[in-house]
PDB file of N, CA, C and O in Angstrom:
ATOM      1  N   UNK A   1     100.971   6.605 -26.355  1.00  0.00           N
ATOM      2  CA  UNK A   1     101.982   5.624 -26.731  1.00  0.00           C
ATOM      3  C   UNK A   1     103.370   6.204 -26.463  1.00  0.00           C
ATOM      4  O   UNK A   1     103.600   7.398 -26.655  1.00  0.00           O
ATOM      5  N   UNK A   2     104.268   5.369 -26.030  1.00  0.00           N
ATOM      6  CA  UNK A   2     105.648   5.778 -25.793  1.00  0.00           C
ATOM      7  C   UNK A   2     106.375   5.917 -27.121  1.00  0.00           C
ATOM      8  O   UNK A   2     105.991   5.317 -28.125  1.00  0.00           O
ATOM      9  N   UNK A   3     107.417   6.707 -27.106  1.00  0.00           N
ATOM     10  CA  UNK A   3     108.168   6.970 -28.332  1.00  0.00           C
ATOM     11  C   UNK A   3     109.641   6.642 -28.096  1.00  0.00           C
ATOM     12  O   UNK A   3     110.185   6.908 -27.025  1.00  0.00           O
ATOM     13  N   UNK A   4     110.279   6.056 -29.119  1.00  0.00           N
ATOM     14  CA  UNK A   4     111.714   5.804 -29.079  1.00  0.00           C
ATOM     15  C   UNK A   4     112.305   6.347 -30.379  1.00  0.00           C
ATOM     16  O   UNK A   4     111.752   6.145 -31.460  1.00  0.00           O
ATOM     17  N   UNK A   5     113.434   7.038 -30.254  1.00  0.00           N
ATOM     18  CA  UNK A   5     114.113   7.621 -31.410  1.00  0.00           C
ATOM     19  C   UNK A   5     115.453   6.908 -31.566  1.00  0.00           C
ATOM     20  O   UNK A   5     116.213   6.770 -30.607  1.00  0.00           O
ATOM     21  N   UNK A   6     115.728   6.457 -32.788  1.00  0.00           N
ATOM     22  CA  UNK A   6     116.982   5.764 -33.074  1.00  0.00           C
ATOM     23  C   UNK A   6     117.788   6.626 -34.035  1.00  0.00           C
ATOM     24  O   UNK A   6     117.343   6.908 -35.148  1.00  0.00           O
ATOM     25  N   UNK A   7     118.973   7.042 -33.603  1.00  0.00           N
ATOM     26  CA  UNK A   7     119.868   7.868 -34.407  1.00  0.00           C
ATOM     27  C   UNK A   7     120.683   6.944 -35.309  1.00  0.00           C
ATOM     28  O   UNK A   7     121.490   6.148 -34.828  1.00  0.00           O
ATOM     29  N   UNK A   8     120.470   7.054 -36.603  1.00  0.00           N
ATOM     30  CA  UNK A   8     121.108   6.159 -37.567  1.00  0.00           C
ATOM     31  C   UNK A   8     122.329   6.775 -38.236  1.00  0.00           C
ATOM     32  O   UNK A   8     122.800   6.243 -39.241  1.00  0.00           O
ATOM     33  N   UNK A   9     122.857   7.880 -37.712  1.00  0.00           N
ATOM     34  CA  UNK A   9     124.011   8.518 -38.341  1.00  0.00           C
ATOM     35  C   UNK A   9     125.218   7.593 -38.415  1.00  0.00           C
ATOM     36  O   UNK A   9     126.030   7.696 -39.335  1.00  0.00           O
ATOM     37  N   UNK A  10     125.334   6.698 -37.454  1.00  0.00           N
ATOM     38  CA  UNK A  10     126.487   5.787 -37.450  1.00  0.00           C
ATOM     39  C   UNK A  10     126.453   4.818 -38.624  1.00  0.00           C
ATOM     40  O   UNK A  10     127.474   4.215 -38.955  1.00  0.00           O
ATOM     41  N   UNK A  11     125.304   4.662 -39.252  1.00  0.00           N
ATOM     42  CA  UNK A  11     125.186   3.749 -40.387  1.00  0.00           C
ATOM     43  C   UNK A  11     125.237   4.481 -41.725  1.00  0.00           C
ATOM     44  O   UNK A  11     125.127   3.852 -42.777  1.00  0.00           O
ATOM     45  N   UNK A  12     125.401   5.788 -41.696  1.00  0.00           N
ATOM     46  CA  UNK A  12     125.476   6.552 -42.937  1.00  0.00           C
ATOM     47  C   UNK A  12     126.914   6.568 -43.453  1.00  0.00           C
ATOM     48  O   UNK A  12     127.851   6.441 -42.666  1.00  0.00           O
ATOM     49  N   UNK A  13     127.093   6.719 -44.728  1.00  0.00           N
ATOM     50  CA  UNK A  13     128.418   6.757 -45.334  1.00  0.00           C
ATOM     51  C   UNK A  13     128.969   5.360 -45.521  1.00  0.00           C
ATOM     52  O   UNK A  13     128.232   4.375 -45.560  1.00  0.00           O
ATOM     53  N   UNK A  14     130.276   5.300 -45.636  1.00  0.00           N
ATOM     54  CA  UNK A  14     130.940   4.015 -45.856  1.00  0.00           C
ATOM     55  C   UNK A  14     130.739   3.042 -44.687  1.00  0.00           C
ATOM     56  O   UNK A  14     130.864   1.829 -44.859  1.00  0.00           O
ATOM     57  N   UNK A  15     130.432   3.566 -43.522  1.00  0.00           N
ATOM     58  CA  UNK A  15     130.236   2.717 -42.340  1.00  0.00           C
ATOM     59  C   UNK A  15     129.038   1.792 -42.472  1.00  0.00           C
ATOM     60  O   UNK A  15     128.930   0.818 -41.727  1.00  0.00           O
ATOM     61  N   UNK A  16     128.141   2.075 -43.399  1.00  0.00           N
ATOM     62  CA  UNK A  16     126.946   1.241 -43.532  1.00  0.00           C
ATOM     63  C   UNK A  16     127.276  -0.182 -43.982  1.00  0.00           C
ATOM     64  O   UNK A  16     126.457  -1.088 -43.826  1.00  0.00           O
ATOM     65  N   UNK A  17     128.465  -0.378 -44.536  1.00  0.00           N
ATOM     66  CA  UNK A  17     128.841  -1.694 -45.051  1.00  0.00           C
ATOM     67  C   UNK A  17     129.798  -2.450 -44.126  1.00  0.00           C
ATOM     68  O   UNK A  17     130.191  -3.579 -44.420  1.00  0.00           O
ATOM     69  N   UNK A  18     130.167  -1.820 -43.009  1.00  0.00           N
ATOM     70  CA  UNK A  18     131.109  -2.476 -42.094  1.00  0.00           C
ATOM     71  C   UNK A  18     130.989  -1.863 -40.698  1.00  0.00           C
ATOM     72  O   UNK A  18     130.322  -0.845 -40.513  1.00  0.00           O
ATOM     73  N   UNK A  19     131.627  -2.480 -39.740  1.00  0.00           N
ATOM     74  CA  UNK A  19     131.751  -1.933 -38.398  1.00  0.00           C
ATOM     75  C   UNK A  19     130.452  -1.510 -37.748  1.00  0.00           C
ATOM     76  O   UNK A  19     129.451  -2.224 -37.794  1.00  0.00           O
ATOM     77  N   UNK A  20     130.487  -0.328 -37.136  1.00  0.00           N
ATOM     78  CA  UNK A  20     129.361   0.155 -36.346  1.00  0.00           C
ATOM     79  C   UNK A  20     128.104   0.347 -37.197  1.00  0.00           C
ATOM     80  O   UNK A  20     126.994   0.142 -36.706  1.00  0.00           O
ATOM     81  N   UNK A  21     128.260   0.731 -38.449  1.00  0.00           N
ATOM     82  CA  UNK A  21     127.105   0.911 -39.322  1.00  0.00           C
ATOM     83  C   UNK A  21     126.380  -0.398 -39.599  1.00  0.00           C
ATOM     84  O   UNK A  21     125.152  -0.460 -39.552  1.00  0.00           O
ATOM     85  N   UNK A  22     127.138  -1.426 -39.884  1.00  0.00           N
ATOM     86  CA  UNK A  22     126.553  -2.744 -40.121  1.00  0.00           C
ATOM     87  C   UNK A  22     125.891  -3.272 -38.852  1.00  0.00           C
ATOM     88  O   UNK A  22     124.815  -3.869 -38.904  1.00  0.00           O
ATOM     89  N   UNK A  23     126.542  -3.047 -37.714  1.00  0.00           N
ATOM     90  CA  UNK A  23     125.988  -3.464 -36.427  1.00  0.00           C
ATOM     91  C   UNK A  23     124.673  -2.721 -36.145  1.00  0.00           C
ATOM     92  O   UNK A  23     123.697  -3.333 -35.710  1.00  0.00           O
ATOM     93  N   UNK A  24     124.647  -1.412 -36.392  1.00  0.00           N
ATOM     94  CA  UNK A  24     123.443  -0.607 -36.166  1.00  0.00           C
ATOM     95  C   UNK A  24     122.280  -1.141 -36.983  1.00  0.00           C
ATOM     96  O   UNK A  24     121.180  -1.311 -36.457  1.00  0.00           O
ATOM     97  N   UNK A  25     122.511  -1.408 -38.265  1.00  0.00           N
ATOM     98  CA  UNK A  25     121.445  -1.923 -39.124  1.00  0.00           C
ATOM     99  C   UNK A  25     120.988  -3.307 -38.678  1.00  0.00           C
ATOM    100  O   UNK A  25     119.789  -3.588 -38.686  1.00  0.00           O
ATOM    101  N   UNK A  26     121.912  -4.172 -38.292  1.00  0.00           N
ATOM    102  CA  UNK A  26     121.558  -5.516 -37.824  1.00  0.00           C
ATOM    103  C   UNK A  26     120.751  -5.466 -36.533  1.00  0.00           C
ATOM    104  O   UNK A  26     119.756  -6.177 -36.385  1.00  0.00           O
ATOM    105  N   UNK A  27     121.183  -4.627 -35.605  1.00  0.00           N
ATOM    106  CA  UNK A  27     120.471  -4.481 -34.342  1.00  0.00           C
ATOM    107  C   UNK A  27     119.066  -3.941 -34.570  1.00  0.00           C
ATOM    108  O   UNK A  27     118.103  -4.433 -33.982  1.00  0.00           O
ATOM    109  N   UNK A  28     118.951  -2.937 -35.419  1.00  0.00           N
ATOM    110  CA  UNK A  28     117.654  -2.354 -35.733  1.00  0.00           C
ATOM    111  C   UNK A  28     116.733  -3.393 -36.370  1.00  0.00           C
ATOM    112  O   UNK A  28     115.562  -3.494 -36.005  1.00  0.00           O
ATOM    113  N   UNK A  29     117.256  -4.157 -37.315  1.00  0.00           N
ATOM    114  CA  UNK A  29     116.465  -5.186 -37.989  1.00  0.00           C
ATOM    115  C   UNK A  29     115.921  -6.206 -36.993  1.00  0.00           C
ATOM    116  O   UNK A  29     114.788  -6.666 -37.131  1.00  0.00           O
ATOM    117  N   UNK A  30     116.719  -6.556 -36.000  1.00  0.00           N
ATOM    118  CA  UNK A  30     116.291  -7.533 -34.996  1.00  0.00           C
ATOM    119  C   UNK A  30     115.302  -6.939 -33.994  1.00  0.00           C
ATOM    120  O   UNK A  30     114.367  -7.619 -33.570  1.00  0.00           O
ATOM    121  N   UNK A  31     115.499  -5.688 -33.618  1.00  0.00           N
ATOM    122  CA  UNK A  31     114.683  -5.083 -32.563  1.00  0.00           C
ATOM    123  C   UNK A  31     113.385  -4.440 -33.040  1.00  0.00           C
ATOM    124  O   UNK A  31     112.411  -4.396 -32.289  1.00  0.00           O
ATOM    125  N   UNK A  32     113.355  -3.948 -34.259  1.00  0.00           N
ATOM    126  CA  UNK A  32     112.199  -3.156 -34.700  1.00  0.00           C
ATOM    127  C   UNK A  32     110.877  -3.921 -34.627  1.00  0.00           C
ATOM    128  O   UNK A  32     109.879  -3.321 -34.225  1.00  0.00           O
ATOM    129  N   UNK A  33     110.803  -5.187 -34.983  1.00  0.00           N
ATOM    130  CA  UNK A  33     109.504  -5.864 -34.863  1.00  0.00           C
ATOM    131  C   UNK A  33     108.982  -5.900 -33.422  1.00  0.00           C
ATOM    132  O   UNK A  33     107.774  -5.838 -33.197  1.00  0.00           O
ATOM    133  N   UNK A  34     109.883  -5.998 -32.459  1.00  0.00           N
ATOM    134  CA  UNK A  34     109.497  -6.019 -31.048  1.00  0.00           C
ATOM    135  C   UNK A  34     109.146  -4.609 -30.571  1.00  0.00           C
ATOM    136  O   UNK A  34     108.120  -4.406 -29.922  1.00  0.00           O
ATOM    137  N   UNK A  35     109.986  -3.654 -30.890  1.00  0.00           N
ATOM    138  CA  UNK A  35     109.765  -2.275 -30.448  1.00  0.00           C
ATOM    139  C   UNK A  35     108.496  -1.665 -31.029  1.00  0.00           C
ATOM    140  O   UNK A  35     107.789  -0.927 -30.343  1.00  0.00           O
ATOM    141  N   UNK A  36     108.207  -1.970 -32.283  1.00  0.00           N
ATOM    142  CA  UNK A  36     107.073  -1.343 -32.972  1.00  0.00           C
ATOM    143  C   UNK A  36     105.726  -1.734 -32.367  1.00  0.00           C
ATOM    144  O   UNK A  36     104.722  -1.066 -32.610  1.00  0.00           O
ATOM    145  N   UNK A  37     105.699  -2.808 -31.586  1.00  0.00           N
ATOM    146  CA  UNK A  37     104.442  -3.206 -30.940  1.00  0.00           C
ATOM    147  C   UNK A  37     104.042  -2.251 -29.820  1.00  0.00           C
ATOM    148  O   UNK A  37     102.857  -1.973 -29.633  1.00  0.00           O
ATOM    149  N   UNK A  38     105.028  -1.748 -29.074  1.00  0.00           N
ATOM    150  CA  UNK A  38     104.754  -0.944 -27.884  1.00  0.00           C
ATOM    151  C   UNK A  38     105.189   0.515 -27.982  1.00  0.00           C
ATOM    152  O   UNK A  38     104.849   1.324 -27.119  1.00  0.00           O
ATOM    153  N   UNK A  39     105.937   0.851 -29.026  1.00  0.00           N
ATOM    154  CA  UNK A  39     106.491   2.190 -29.138  1.00  0.00           C
ATOM    155  C   UNK A  39     106.219   2.792 -30.509  1.00  0.00           C
ATOM    156  O   UNK A  39     106.093   2.081 -31.505  1.00  0.00           O
ATOM    157  N   UNK A  40     106.134   4.103 -30.536  1.00  0.00           N
ATOM    158  CA  UNK A  40     106.204   4.828 -31.803  1.00  0.00           C
ATOM    159  C   UNK A  40     107.698   4.955 -32.080  1.00  0.00           C
ATOM    160  O   UNK A  40     108.420   5.564 -31.291  1.00  0.00           O
ATOM    161  N   UNK A  41     108.167   4.396 -33.176  1.00  0.00           N
ATOM    162  CA  UNK A  41     109.594   4.369 -33.482  1.00  0.00           C
ATOM    163  C   UNK A  41     109.900   5.415 -34.552  1.00  0.00           C
ATOM    164  O   UNK A  41     109.259   5.458 -35.602  1.00  0.00           O
ATOM    165  N   UNK A  42     110.891   6.256 -34.263  1.00  0.00           N
ATOM    166  CA  UNK A  42     111.328   7.274 -35.208  1.00  0.00           C
ATOM    167  C   UNK A  42     112.809   7.040 -35.484  1.00  0.00           C
ATOM    168  O   UNK A  42     113.609   6.936 -34.554  1.00  0.00           O
ATOM    169  N   UNK A  43     113.172   6.959 -36.755  1.00  0.00           N
ATOM    170  CA  UNK A  43     114.549   6.763 -37.176  1.00  0.00           C
ATOM    171  C   UNK A  43     115.077   8.099 -37.696  1.00  0.00           C
ATOM    172  O   UNK A  43     114.456   8.725 -38.555  1.00  0.00           O
ATOM    173  N   UNK A  44     116.222   8.530 -37.176  1.00  0.00           N
ATOM    174  CA  UNK A  44     116.826   9.799 -37.599  1.00  0.00           C
ATOM    175  C   UNK A  44     117.996   9.557 -38.533  1.00  0.00           C
ATOM    176  O   UNK A  44     118.873   8.739 -38.256  1.00  0.00           O
ATOM    177  N   UNK A  45     117.997  10.279 -39.643  1.00  0.00           N
ATOM    178  CA  UNK A  45     119.116  10.289 -40.577  1.00  0.00           C
ATOM    179  C   UNK A  45     119.570  11.730 -40.752  1.00  0.00           C
ATOM    180  O   UNK A  45     118.751  12.649 -40.722  1.00  0.00           O
ATOM    181  N   UNK A  46     120.858  11.930 -40.933  1.00  0.00           N
ATOM    182  CA  UNK A  46     121.376  13.265 -41.167  1.00  0.00           C
ATOM    183  C   UNK A  46     121.307  13.582 -42.658  1.00  0.00           C
ATOM    184  O   UNK A  46     121.746  12.787 -43.489  1.00  0.00           O
ATOM    185  N   UNK A  47     120.761  14.735 -42.989  1.00  0.00           N
ATOM    186  CA  UNK A  47     120.696  15.169 -44.386  1.00  0.00           C
ATOM    187  C   UNK A  47     121.915  15.961 -44.797  1.00  0.00           C
ATOM    188  O   UNK A  47     122.043  16.321 -45.967  1.00  0.00           O
ATOM    189  N   UNK A  48     122.819  16.245 -43.868  1.00  0.00           N
ATOM    190  CA  UNK A  48     123.984  17.070 -44.157  1.00  0.00           C
ATOM    191  C   UNK A  48     125.104  16.325 -44.875  1.00  0.00           C
ATOM    192  O   UNK A  48     125.832  16.914 -45.673  1.00  0.00           O
ATOM    193  N   UNK A  49     125.240  15.053 -44.596  1.00  0.00           N
ATOM    194  CA  UNK A  49     126.384  14.311 -45.112  1.00  0.00           C
ATOM    195  C   UNK A  49     125.937  13.044 -45.842  1.00  0.00           C
ATOM    196  O   UNK A  49     124.892  12.472 -45.532  1.00  0.00           O
ATOM    197  N   UNK A  50     126.737  12.620 -46.807  1.00  0.00           N
ATOM    198  CA  UNK A  50     126.533  11.358 -47.524  1.00  0.00           C
ATOM    199  C   UNK A  50     125.138  11.221 -48.134  1.00  0.00           C
ATOM    200  O   UNK A  50     124.453  10.236 -47.856  1.00  0.00           O
ATOM    201  N   UNK A  51     124.698  12.169 -48.950  1.00  0.00           N
ATOM    202  CA  UNK A  51     123.336  12.083 -49.489  1.00  0.00           C
ATOM    203  C   UNK A  51     123.071  10.804 -50.298  1.00  0.00           C
ATOM    204  O   UNK A  51     121.973  10.253 -50.229  1.00  0.00           O
ATOM    205  N   UNK A  52     124.056  10.329 -51.057  1.00  0.00           N
ATOM    206  CA  UNK A  52     123.854   9.100 -51.832  1.00  0.00           C
ATOM    207  C   UNK A  52     123.687   7.895 -50.920  1.00  0.00           C
ATOM    208  O   UNK A  52     122.823   7.050 -51.155  1.00  0.00           O
ATOM    209  N   UNK A  53     124.503   7.812 -49.892  1.00  0.00           N
ATOM    210  CA  UNK A  53     124.400   6.700 -48.948  1.00  0.00           C
ATOM    211  C   UNK A  53     123.109   6.795 -48.129  1.00  0.00           C
ATOM    212  O   UNK A  53     122.540   5.778 -47.733  1.00  0.00           O
ATOM    213  N   UNK A  54     122.660   8.011 -47.885  1.00  0.00           N
ATOM    214  CA  UNK A  54     121.430   8.192 -47.117  1.00  0.00           C
ATOM    215  C   UNK A  54     120.243   7.607 -47.877  1.00  0.00           C
ATOM    216  O   UNK A  54     119.377   6.970 -47.278  1.00  0.00           O
ATOM    217  N   UNK A  55     120.198   7.820 -49.182  1.00  0.00           N
ATOM    218  CA  UNK A  55     119.121   7.257 -50.008  1.00  0.00           C
ATOM    219  C   UNK A  55     119.192   5.735 -49.982  1.00  0.00           C
ATOM    220  O   UNK A  55     118.167   5.067 -49.849  1.00  0.00           O
ATOM    221  N   UNK A  56     120.396   5.185 -50.109  1.00  0.00           N
ATOM    222  CA  UNK A  56     120.581   3.722 -50.065  1.00  0.00           C
ATOM    223  C   UNK A  56     120.166   3.162 -48.706  1.00  0.00           C
ATOM    224  O   UNK A  56     119.469   2.149 -48.637  1.00  0.00           O
ATOM    225  N   UNK A  57     120.587   3.812 -47.639  1.00  0.00           N
ATOM    226  CA  UNK A  57     120.254   3.354 -46.292  1.00  0.00           C
ATOM    227  C   UNK A  57     118.757   3.447 -46.040  1.00  0.00           C
ATOM    228  O   UNK A  57     118.173   2.546 -45.439  1.00  0.00           O
ATOM    229  N   UNK A  58     118.135   4.519 -46.489  1.00  0.00           N
ATOM    230  CA  UNK A  58     116.682   4.672 -46.339  1.00  0.00           C
ATOM    231  C   UNK A  58     115.974   3.506 -47.019  1.00  0.00           C
ATOM    232  O   UNK A  58     115.009   2.972 -46.472  1.00  0.00           O
ATOM    233  N   UNK A  59     116.437   3.103 -48.202  1.00  0.00           N
ATOM    234  CA  UNK A  59     115.853   1.957 -48.901  1.00  0.00           C
ATOM    235  C   UNK A  59     115.975   0.675 -48.104  1.00  0.00           C
ATOM    236  O   UNK A  59     115.031  -0.113 -48.045  1.00  0.00           O
ATOM    237  N   UNK A  60     117.143   0.453 -47.482  1.00  0.00           N
ATOM    238  CA  UNK A  60     117.339  -0.742 -46.656  1.00  0.00           C
ATOM    239  C   UNK A  60     116.394  -0.734 -45.456  1.00  0.00           C
ATOM    240  O   UNK A  60     115.793  -1.754 -45.117  1.00  0.00           O
ATOM    241  N   UNK A  61     116.274   0.426 -44.821  1.00  0.00           N
ATOM    242  CA  UNK A  61     115.423   0.531 -43.642  1.00  0.00           C
ATOM    243  C   UNK A  61     113.958   0.306 -44.012  1.00  0.00           C
ATOM    244  O   UNK A  61     113.219  -0.345 -43.273  1.00  0.00           O
ATOM    245  N   UNK A  62     113.547   0.843 -45.149  1.00  0.00           N
ATOM    246  CA  UNK A  62     112.138   0.736 -45.554  1.00  0.00           C
ATOM    247  C   UNK A  62     111.719  -0.685 -45.885  1.00  0.00           C
ATOM    248  O   UNK A  62     110.524  -0.980 -45.900  1.00  0.00           O
ATOM    249  N   UNK A  63     112.678  -1.585 -46.155  1.00  0.00           N
ATOM    250  CA  UNK A  63     112.319  -2.969 -46.475  1.00  0.00           C
ATOM    251  C   UNK A  63     111.884  -3.760 -45.243  1.00  0.00           C
ATOM    252  O   UNK A  63     111.292  -4.832 -45.367  1.00  0.00           O
ATOM    253  N   UNK A  64     112.179  -3.232 -44.052  1.00  0.00           N
ATOM    254  CA  UNK A  64     111.801  -3.907 -42.809  1.00  0.00           C
ATOM    255  C   UNK A  64     110.305  -3.716 -42.589  1.00  0.00           C
ATOM    256  O   UNK A  64     109.813  -2.587 -42.596  1.00  0.00           O
ATOM    257  N   UNK A  65     109.596  -4.793 -42.397  1.00  0.00           N
ATOM    258  CA  UNK A  65     108.137  -4.747 -42.273  1.00  0.00           C
ATOM    259  C   UNK A  65     107.719  -4.413 -40.852  1.00  0.00           C
ATOM    260  O   UNK A  65     107.490  -5.305 -40.035  1.00  0.00           O
ATOM    261  N   UNK A  66     107.622  -3.135 -40.566  1.00  0.00           N
ATOM    262  CA  UNK A  66     107.172  -2.683 -39.249  1.00  0.00           C
ATOM    263  C   UNK A  66     106.694  -1.241 -39.387  1.00  0.00           C
ATOM    264  O   UNK A  66     106.963  -0.579 -40.389  1.00  0.00           O
ATOM    265  N   UNK A  67     105.995  -0.775 -38.388  1.00  0.00           N
ATOM    266  CA  UNK A  67     105.456   0.567 -38.404  1.00  0.00           C
ATOM    267  C   UNK A  67     106.433   1.530 -37.724  1.00  0.00           C
ATOM    268  O   UNK A  67     106.586   1.497 -36.503  1.00  0.00           O
ATOM    269  N   UNK A  68     107.083   2.371 -38.496  1.00  0.00           N
ATOM    270  CA  UNK A  68     107.988   3.365 -37.952  1.00  0.00           C
ATOM    271  C   UNK A  68     108.107   4.523 -38.928  1.00  0.00           C
ATOM    272  O   UNK A  68     107.677   4.427 -40.077  1.00  0.00           O
ATOM    273  N   UNK A  69     108.690   5.606 -38.465  1.00  0.00           N
ATOM    274  CA  UNK A  69     108.821   6.822 -39.253  1.00  0.00           C
ATOM    275  C   UNK A  69     110.305   7.107 -39.472  1.00  0.00           C
ATOM    276  O   UNK A  69     111.102   6.980 -38.542  1.00  0.00           O
ATOM    277  N   UNK A  70     110.681   7.491 -40.687  1.00  0.00           N
ATOM    278  CA  UNK A  70     112.059   7.884 -40.976  1.00  0.00           C
ATOM    279  C   UNK A  70     112.077   9.401 -41.166  1.00  0.00           C
ATOM    280  O   UNK A  70     111.322   9.945 -41.973  1.00  0.00           O
ATOM    281  N   UNK A  71     112.947  10.071 -40.413  1.00  0.00           N
ATOM    282  CA  UNK A  71     113.058  11.517 -40.482  1.00  0.00           C
ATOM    283  C   UNK A  71     114.482  11.902 -40.823  1.00  0.00           C
ATOM    284  O   UNK A  71     115.430  11.433 -40.193  1.00  0.00           O
ATOM    285  N   UNK A  72     114.631  12.761 -41.826  1.00  0.00           N
ATOM    286  CA  UNK A  72     115.942  13.293 -42.169  1.00  0.00           C
ATOM    287  C   UNK A  72     116.023  14.716 -41.650  1.00  0.00           C
ATOM    288  O   UNK A  72     115.151  15.535 -41.942  1.00  0.00           O
ATOM    289  N   UNK A  73     117.051  15.015 -40.891  1.00  0.00           N
ATOM    290  CA  UNK A  73     117.208  16.344 -40.317  1.00  0.00           C
ATOM    291  C   UNK A  73     118.500  16.967 -40.851  1.00  0.00           C
ATOM    292  O   UNK A  73     119.438  16.261 -41.223  1.00  0.00           O
ATOM    293  N   UNK A  74     118.529  18.263 -40.878  1.00  0.00           N
ATOM    294  CA  UNK A  74     119.707  19.004 -41.326  1.00  0.00           C
ATOM    295  C   UNK A  74     120.197  19.905 -40.198  1.00  0.00           C
ATOM    296  O   UNK A  74     119.525  20.856 -39.798  1.00  0.00           O
ATOM    297  N   UNK A  75     121.368  19.585 -39.706  1.00  0.00           N
ATOM    298  CA  UNK A  75     121.966  20.380 -38.645  1.00  0.00           C
ATOM    299  C   UNK A  75     122.701  21.581 -39.213  1.00  0.00           C
ATOM    300  O   UNK A  75     122.805  21.745 -40.428  1.00  0.00           O
ATOM    301  N   UNK A  76     123.200  22.403 -38.336  1.00  0.00           N
ATOM    302  CA  UNK A  76     123.969  23.569 -38.735  1.00  0.00           C
ATOM    303  C   UNK A  76     125.346  23.113 -39.226  1.00  0.00           C
ATOM    304  O   UNK A  76     126.009  22.311 -38.568  1.00  0.00           O
ATOM    305  N   UNK A  77     125.767  23.620 -40.371  1.00  0.00           N
ATOM    306  CA  UNK A  77     127.080  23.263 -40.899  1.00  0.00           C
ATOM    307  C   UNK A  77     127.973  24.496 -40.909  1.00  0.00           C
ATOM    308  O   UNK A  77     127.480  25.623 -40.893  1.00  0.00           O
ATOM    309  N   UNK A  78     129.291  24.282 -40.936  1.00  0.00           N
ATOM    310  CA  UNK A  78     130.213  25.433 -40.922  1.00  0.00           C
ATOM    311  C   UNK A  78     130.049  26.314 -42.154  1.00  0.00           C
ATOM    312  O   UNK A  78     130.749  27.318 -42.292  1.00  0.00           O
TER     313      UNK A  78
END
């Protein structure tokens, strides 16, 4: 099976309620039912920043009825 990875960092933090974050979530909501039929879908969230918003965003993503995996990664910080 083919795999597609969606980087959701643009929807983390205050951006999740406006602008690019809102657009990212809307686009994902529309595309995931189609993508999940032919692809293994992996959603990436950053664990380094906005931990409270990350939990909220994860909850929003999990409400979408499709087969996908959510992965939180931690990059190198200063």
